[in-house]
C-alpha positions, 0 to 999 in steps of 0.5 A: 272564685273569690269569696269576700267574707264580712267580719260580722259574717265569720261565725256564719260560715264556720257554722255553715262548714260544720253543718256541711260536714256533718251532712257529706260525711253520710255520704263517705263510705266509713264509720264515723260514729257519732261525729255527724251529731256532734258537728250539728250541735256544734253547728248550732251553737256557732249559729246562735252565736252568729245571730246574737249580733244580728239586728232583730225587729220586734216582728221578726224576732216573735216569729224567729222565737215561735218557729224555733219553739216548735223546732225544739219541741219537735227535737225533744220528740223525735231527736231530730234536730234537722229543722232547728238548725236550717231555721238558724242557718237560714235566719243567719245567712239572710243578709249574706250575699247568695253569690258568696254562699253558693260559691263557699259551697262550691268550694266544699264540695269540690274539696270533699270530692278530691279528698275522698276520690284520692283516699279511694285511689290510695285505697284508704276509702273503699271503692265500692261497687254497687250494681244495678238490680234489674229483672235479670239480677244484678247489672254490671259494675258501678263504681262509688270511689269512696262514697257510699253509692255510685250515684253520689260522685255523679249527682254532686258533679251535677250540683257543681254545674248547676251552682256554676250556671246560677251564679253566672246566670248565663250559658253558652254551647262551651259551657253545655258541652263541657258539663255533659263531657264531664258527666259522660266521663264520670258515667262511664264508671259510675253509671248513674242514670240519675245524673246523666238524664238530668244533665241531658235535660239541662243540655237540651233546655240550655240549647232551646233557650240559647237559640230561641229567645222567646218570651212566650216560651219562658213564660210557659217554662215558668209556669210549669216550674212553678209546679214542679214539687207539686207535681214531682210529689203527686206523681211519686205518691201516685206511683206507690198506689198505681204499683199495686195494679202491676203491669206497666207501673211494675216496669216503671218501678223497675226502671226507676230501680224499685224505689216506689216499691220500697216506699210501699214498704216504708209506709207499712212500717211508720204509717202515713201522716199529715205530721209524723212525730216518729223517732229517728230510732224508729224511723231508720230501724228498718234500715229501708232507704227512700230515694225519692226526696218527696216520698221520703219528706212525706214519710219522714215528716208527714204530707203537710211538710211538702207545703214547706218545699212548695213554698221554696220552689215558689220563692226560688222561681219568684226570684229567677225573674224569668231568667231562663238559665235559673228556671232550668236550674230549679227544674233540674234540681227538683227533677233530680229529687225525684230520683235521689234525696237531696232536699234536706241535704248539703247539696240544696241548702244553698238554694234554701237559704236563697229562697228566704234571703233578703238578698237577690243575684241580679246579672243581666243576660249577655 
């Protein structure tokens, strides 16, 4: 892995590291106190320094100023600085090679996994078990290896595979075999249906597009991927309504570990709004965790915010330029967030930056 960093990009990578750490430590089974908030504030300051060196056009400066003003207004009301930082990191990363950002995030995730795993083996971090809740009660041991939940390690390993495919923009049977083998080994200890299901889908789609070079097939798949966020959002919302009828919908919800039932309970507490201005303290007061990226966005920020991710979905597919490997990655990411919540996390951050980047990863398929 080779990452070339220009002198004028140093502040970006420093800020990116602090921002990554602020998100990553929340996935570790340890109480870091206010460290997460402090790291985000430091990241914000360093990003501002980075952007002071940027050459702005008048139109770009006005657009940035308006968006940041709205983010600050949102912060003053909700005490949530997330969107202000994300806007900064997107603008700061617009002219940086996206390959470098993906590789750097890949490095940070790999190091994070290594240190957390090692600390759990030496029992410095607890290796908790999070058994699945089924109709017959708690089902089996699912080890977390230092993370807060047994799904974290398998999902992160899957993201590493997706980063690799995204950077290389090509796939081979050897790659697919290696990826699925790693997921199966991890799944043996973590029992994560989320990661193994997504990995199998990547495997199947990868084999289809490896053996069948059909432009019509790629075009059809591209249309499907364009609708990924909208489709998963609608289906997630419908499930919370249909679940009230019970029957088969109750069985579906049980298969997904009660995610939609929890979303219903959360909506009772926080409401359903076009734009949600609840404070962090109010939103998180009930300790209900929403493990569906689309329902989390809708309940935390309002259903209008789904439009942001529909736009990101569109930009990513457009930049894919009908490359089936990239389309598979995009589909896998948004499928993963149907049963996980990574759209506002460090794992999804490189994709968010790339969606608005001025540069494109463009390699010819071999």
